[in-house]
Each structure stands twice: as C-alpha cells, then as structure tokens.
LOVEXLUM-445524 format. One line per 4 residues: for each residue x negated, y, z of N, C-alpha, C. Coordinates in nm, 2 decimals. Example, Ala and Ser with C-alpha at 12.3 -4.5 7.8 and 13.67 -1.06 7.14 Angstrom:
// residues 2
-1.32,-0.57,0.78,-1.23,-0.45,0.78,-1.32,-0.33,0.78; -1.28,-0.22,0.71,-1.37,-0.11,0.71,-1.29,0.00,0.79 .
This chain:
// residues 145
5.87,-0.95,0.86,5.76,-0.99,0.81,5.66,-0.92,0.89; 5.57,-0.98,0.96,5.47,-1.05,0.99,5.33,-0.92,0.91; 5.30,-0.94,0.83,5.20,-0.91,0.74,5.16,-0.90,0.58; 5.09,-0.85,0.54,5.11,-0.87,0.42,4.99,-1.04,0.42 .
4.90,-1.02,0.53,4.78,-1.14,0.46,4.79,-1.21,0.63; 4.71,-1.36,0.57,4.76,-1.47,0.72,4.61,-1.45,0.75; 4.67,-1.45,0.89,4.52,-1.50,0.95,4.35,-1.50,0.87; 4.37,-1.60,0.85,4.26,-1.68,0.74,4.24,-1.60,0.60 .
4.26,-1.51,0.59,4.28,-1.39,0.50,4.26,-1.31,0.54; 4.27,-1.26,0.67,4.25,-1.13,0.72,4.06,-1.17,0.75; 4.04,-1.29,0.80,3.85,-1.30,0.83,3.85,-1.32,0.74; 3.85,-1.36,0.62,3.79,-1.33,0.44,3.76,-1.22,0.46 .
3.82,-1.11,0.49,3.80,-0.98,0.40,3.77,-0.91,0.50; 3.74,-0.94,0.63,3.67,-0.90,0.78,3.49,-0.96,0.70; 3.47,-1.07,0.67,3.40,-1.11,0.68,3.32,-1.01,0.53; 3.41,-1.01,0.40,3.36,-0.96,0.32,3.34,-0.87,0.36 .
3.36,-0.74,0.40,3.35,-0.64,0.42,3.24,-0.59,0.49; 3.28,-0.70,0.62,3.10,-0.68,0.71,2.99,-0.69,0.66; 2.99,-0.82,0.55,2.84,-0.84,0.45,2.84,-0.75,0.32; 2.95,-0.63,0.29,2.93,-0.54,0.24,2.85,-0.41,0.31 .
2.86,-0.40,0.41,2.81,-0.35,0.51,2.70,-0.34,0.58; 2.63,-0.41,0.55,2.55,-0.50,0.63,2.42,-0.50,0.48; 2.44,-0.54,0.39,2.37,-0.51,0.24,2.35,-0.36,0.24; 2.48,-0.28,0.21,2.41,-0.13,0.21,2.35,-0.06,0.34 .
2.36,-0.11,0.42,2.23,-0.08,0.56,2.11,-0.15,0.48; 2.04,-0.30,0.45,1.97,-0.38,0.37,1.93,-0.23,0.24; 1.96,-0.23,0.16,1.93,-0.12,0.03,1.85,0.01,0.08; 1.95,0.06,0.15,1.95,0.24,0.25,1.77,0.16,0.34 .
1.76,0.10,0.40,1.63,0.09,0.47,1.51,0.07,0.38; 1.54,0.02,0.28,1.44,0.01,0.17,1.44,0.13,0.13; 1.50,0.19,0.14,1.44,0.34,0.00,1.44,0.47,0.14; 1.39,0.43,0.30,1.40,0.52,0.37,1.20,0.53,0.35 .
1.21,0.62,0.37,1.01,0.69,0.38,0.95,0.68,0.46; 0.87,0.57,0.40,0.74,0.50,0.51,0.69,0.65,0.62; 0.68,0.74,0.53,0.66,0.85,0.69,0.74,0.88,0.81; 0.92,0.84,0.75,0.95,0.81,0.89,1.00,0.70,1.00 .
0.87,0.63,0.96,0.99,0.51,1.03,0.88,0.52,1.20; 0.96,0.43,1.28,0.98,0.52,1.45,0.80,0.42,1.48; 0.73,0.50,1.60,0.59,0.45,1.60,0.57,0.44,1.72; 0.57,0.37,1.78,0.54,0.33,2.01,0.39,0.45,2.08 .
0.43,0.50,2.16,0.36,0.59,2.22,0.36,0.53,2.31; 0.24,0.48,2.38,0.28,0.38,2.49,0.23,0.46,2.62; 0.32,0.48,2.75,0.30,0.58,2.85,0.42,0.67,2.84; 0.48,0.64,2.75,0.60,0.74,2.78,0.73,0.65,2.78 .
0.81,0.69,2.85,0.94,0.67,2.90,1.04,0.57,2.76; 1.07,0.70,2.67,1.08,0.61,2.50,1.01,0.64,2.45; 0.94,0.49,2.44,0.82,0.44,2.38,0.84,0.46,2.22; 1.03,0.46,2.14,1.03,0.50,2.00,1.06,0.63,1.98 .
0.94,0.73,1.88,0.98,0.84,1.89,0.96,0.85,1.75; 1.04,0.94,1.69,1.03,0.93,1.53,0.93,1.03,1.46; 0.87,0.99,1.38,0.75,1.08,1.33,0.72,1.05,1.25; 0.61,1.06,1.15,0.57,1.04,1.04,0.42,0.87,1.08 .
0.40,0.80,1.04,0.35,0.75,1.07,0.20,0.75,0.96; 0.12,0.70,0.99,0.00,0.69,1.00,-0.02,0.59,0.89; -0.08,0.67,0.75,-0.08,0.60,0.64,-0.18,0.65,0.54; -0.30,0.54,0.52,-0.40,0.63,0.44,-0.38,0.58,0.28 .
-0.33,0.73,0.17,-0.30,0.66,0.07,-0.39,0.78,0.01; -0.43,0.76,-0.08,-0.41,0.63,-0.17,-0.56,0.52,-0.10; -0.48,0.40,-0.17,-0.54,0.26,-0.14,-0.63,0.25,-0.27; -0.75,0.23,-0.22,-0.84,0.18,-0.30,-0.92,0.09,-0.36 .
-0.82,-0.02,-0.50,-0.81,-0.10,-0.52,-0.98,-0.17,-0.53; -1.07,-0.09,-0.50,-1.24,-0.17,-0.57,-1.25,-0.17,-0.39; -1.25,-0.09,-0.30,-1.26,-0.12,-0.17,-1.17,-0.17,-0.08; -1.08,-0.15,-0.11,-0.99,-0.23,-0.01,-0.95,-0.33,0.01 .
-0.97,-0.41,0.12,-0.95,-0.60,0.17,-0.80,-0.60,0.15; -0.74,-0.73,0.13,-0.57,-0.81,0.14,-0.49,-0.71,0.23; -0.59,-0.67,0.37,-0.44,-0.64,0.46,-0.44,-0.41,0.40; -0.53,-0.40,0.35,-0.52,-0.25,0.30,-0.45,-0.28,0.14 .
-0.49,-0.36,0.05,-0.38,-0.37,-0.06,-0.22,-0.41,-0.02; -0.20,-0.47,0.09,-0.06,-0.54,0.05,0.01,-0.39,0.14; -0.01,-0.28,0.10,0.05,-0.18,0.18,0.07,-0.15,0.03; 0.08,-0.17,-0.08,0.09,-0.12,-0.15,0.25,-0.19,-0.22 .
0.32,-0.13,-0.34,0.43,-0.17,-0.33,0.45,-0.29,-0.39; 0.48,-0.38,-0.42,0.51,-0.50,-0.49,0.42,-0.54,-0.52; 0.27,-0.55,-0.34,0.22,-0.66,-0.35,0.21,-0.71,-0.24; 0.18,-0.85,-0.23,0.18,-0.93,-0.14,0.13,-0.99,-0.05 .
0.09,-1.07,0.06,-0.07,-1.12,0.06,-0.16,-1.22,-0.09; -0.02,-1.26,-0.13,-0.07,-1.31,-0.26,-0.13,-1.31,-0.32; -0.03,-1.19,-0.40,-0.09,-1.09,-0.48,-0.21,-1.06,-0.46; -0.25,-1.01,-0.35,-0.34,-0.91,-0.27,-0.52,-1.01,-0.24 .
-0.50,-1.13,-0.25,-0.56,-1.18,-0.25,-0.63,-1.26,-0.43; -0.49,-1.24,-0.52,-0.58,-1.26,-0.61,-0.60,-1.10,-0.69; -0.57,-1.01,-0.62,-0.67,-0.88,-0.69,-0.82,-0.88,-0.61; -0.85,-0.92,-0.45,-0.97,-0.91,-0.41,-1.08,-1.04,-0.51 .
-0.96,-1.11,-0.58,-1.04,-1.25,-0.60,-1.12,-1.17,-0.78; -1.05,-1.15,-0.84,-1.06,-1.08,-0.92,-1.18,-1.01,-0.93; -1.16,-0.94,-0.84,-1.27,-0.79,-0.83,-1.39,-0.86,-0.76; -1.40,-0.96,-0.72,-1.50,-1.07,-0.68,-1.56,-1.14,-0.83 .
-1.54,-1.11,-0.93,-1.54,-1.21,-1.04,-1.55,-1.10,-1.14; -1.53,-1.00,-1.16,-1.48,-0.95,-1.24,-1.55,-0.84,-1.26; -1.59,-0.76,-1.12,-1.65,-0.63,-1.06,-1.55,-0.56,-1.04; -1.62,-0.44,-1.04,-1.44,-0.35,-1.00,-1.39,-0.31,-1.12 .
-1.28,-0.26,-1.07,-1.18,-0.23,-1.18,-1.24,-0.07,-1.22; -1.21,-0.03,-1.35,-1.24,0.09,-1.38,-1.09,0.16,-1.36; -1.01,0.11,-1.42,-0.94,0.21,-1.34,-0.77,0.08,-1.29; -0.71,0.20,-1.23,-0.52,0.12,-1.19,-0.49,0.04,-1.32 .
-0.50,0.05,-1.39,-0.46,0.00,-1.52,-0.48,-0.13,-1.58; -0.63,-0.18,-1.48,-0.71,-0.29,-1.51,-0.64,-0.36,-1.43; -0.57,-0.37,-1.30,-0.48,-0.44,-1.25,-0.42,-0.56,-1.34; -0.38,-0.49,-1.44,-0.32,-0.58,-1.55,-0.32,-0.73,-1.53 .
-0.46,-0.70,-1.55,-0.54,-0.85,-1.59,-0.51,-0.93,-1.47; -0.43,-0.88,-1.33,-0.48,-0.97,-1.26,-0.30,-1.08,-1.30; -0.34,-1.19,-1.27,-0.22,-1.27,-1.25,-0.13,-1.24,-1.21; -0.01,-1.18,-1.22,0.08,-1.20,-1.10,0.17,-1.02,-1.13 .
0.08,-0.94,-1.23,0.04,-0.81,-1.20,0.11,-0.80,-1.34; 0.23,-0.72,-1.35,0.29,-0.66,-1.49,0.30,-0.54,-1.53; 0.38,-0.43,-1.58,0.39,-0.32,-1.59,0.51,-0.30,-1.52; 0.57,-0.33,-1.47,0.68,-0.29,-1.42,0.61,-0.29,-1.20 .
0.52,-0.35,-1.18,0.46,-0.39,-1.08,0.37,-0.25,-1.09; 0.29,-0.27,-1.18,0.24,-0.14,-1.16,0.25,0.01,-1.16; 0.36,-0.01,-1.26,0.44,0.16,-1.27,0.45,0.17,-1.09; 0.47,0.08,-1.02,0.57,0.15,-0.88,0.41,0.13,-0.79 .
0.32,0.06,-0.77,0.25,0.11,-0.74,0.11,0.20,-0.80; 0.12,0.26,-0.92,0.03,0.33,-0.95,-0.03,0.47,-0.89; 0.11,0.51,-0.83,0.11,0.68,-0.76,0.04,0.66,-0.59; 0.02,0.52,-0.55,-0.04,0.46,-0.45,-0.18,0.43,-0.42 .
-0.26,0.43,-0.54,-0.32,0.34,-0.57,-0.46,0.44,-0.65; -0.57,0.39,-0.65,-0.71,0.43,-0.73,-0.83,0.35,-0.76; -0.88,0.38,-0.83,-1.02,0.31,-0.81,-1.10,0.39,-0.83; -1.21,0.33,-0.72,-1.33,0.43,-0.67,-1.43,0.37,-0.81 .
-1.52,0.42,-0.86,-1.66,0.39,-0.92,-1.72,0.28,-0.83; -1.84,0.23,-0.86,-1.93,0.15,-0.74,-2.04,0.27,-0.69; -2.03,0.18,-0.56,-2.14,0.32,-0.50,-2.30,0.29,-0.56; -2.32,0.46,-0.52,-2.41,0.53,-0.60,-2.51,0.45,-0.48 .
-2.69,0.37,-0.57,-2.81,0.30,-0.49,-2.88,0.41,-0.46; -2.89,0.37,-0.30,-2.97,0.43,-0.22,-3.07,0.55,-0.31; -3.15,0.49,-0.40,-3.21,0.57,-0.47,-3.18,0.66,-0.59; -3.08,0.63,-0.64,-3.04,0.75,-0.68,-2.93,0.90,-0.60 .
-2.93,0.85,-0.46,-2.84,0.94,-0.41,-2.99,1.07,-0.34; -3.11,1.04,-0.35,-3.23,1.08,-0.37,-3.27,1.17,-0.44; -3.28,1.28,-0.40,-3.30,1.44,-0.51,-3.47,1.41,-0.63; -3.46,1.36,-0.77,-3.56,1.35,-0.87,-3.66,1.45,-0.94 .
-3.61,1.57,-0.86,-3.61,1.67,-0.90,-3.82,1.68,-0.89; -3.84,1.73,-1.00,-4.02,1.74,-0.90,-4.04,1.88,-0.81; -4.10,1.83,-0.73,-4.16,1.93,-0.62,-4.30,1.97,-0.63; -4.33,2.03,-0.54,-4.46,2.09,-0.55,-4.49,2.04,-0.42 .
-4.61,1.98,-0.41,-4.67,1.97,-0.26,-4.70,2.05,-0.18; -4.63,2.03,-0.08,-4.61,2.11,0.06,-4.80,2.16,0.09; -4.81,2.27,0.13,-4.92,2.34,0.18,-5.00,2.24,0.23; -5.09,2.25,0.17,-5.19,2.14,0.28,-5.26,2.05,0.21 .
-5.22,2.03,0.11,-5.30,1.95,0.01,-5.19,1.81,0.07; -5.07,1.79,0.12,-5.04,1.63,0.17,-4.93,1.64,0.12; -4.87,1.54,0.02,-4.76,1.53,-0.08,-4.74,1.37,0.00; -4.56,1.50,0.01,-4.46,1.33,0.05,-4.39,1.29,-0.07 .
-4.31,1.14,-0.07,-4.30,1.13,-0.19,-4.18,1.16,-0.18 .
C-alpha cells in the first residue's frame, strides 16, 4: 500500500492548505493595530523598525482633503471625493452623522469610522475673534478701535 492519497490528491490538499494559511494571514493583517506598522528610518542599518506610526486622529471631515479622508476606515478615494463634493455643495457637516447624506455611506460604514472622525464647526470670522467689549480710551485722549 503506497499511500492513502494519489499524487494529484496530495497536490490538491497542499493547495487548499496553502490557501487557508494565506487567507488567515490576510485576515490577521487587517486586524493589526495601525499603530504597529513598520516605519522606515533613513540612515540606519535596519531601515524597518517597529514603532508606532504617526497618525493624526481624529480626521476632521470639514477640513480634511481626499488624502486625509481616505485614512478613515471604509473610505476610499471615491467616497472621499464624494464627501469633499458634498461638503462644498451643502456646507460644513454639523456632525459625523451627517455623512449618511453622502452617497455610498451607510450606517455600517458610519459606525466603523465614527471613532476616527470629528466634524469641527466653521472657522470664526476674524471680526468675531476680536474683543468687542467696551474699553475706555487710553490716557492722553487717543482712541484706538
């Protein structure tokens, strides 16, 4: 008795096992904390050093461009452009929940990106930032606004 499996059957089992291993590695890689990605340090012998990556969280959906928005989970270039387009058409988002109005973003996508996004208010105009309280003119009779 030579073996339980023929040469072709062993090849199929090997292929299926290898596919399972590769698939498991891909799934595990998706679950890795983004802060543990390798970052290159120029000028060192070992240019790949495991250290936290510099990420700026949260992403401001009212100020971020396409490059910033694609860092959000579930947001690729097309959805990022849709967010920028919607923001320019309708104005600033009042909250992250307003992203549901953007085509292609549903409750599931919103739930995944909510911890990583904020919606800042529009910047205050320069006049509103000045002190508008009444002041007494400086001694000497000169009045400055």
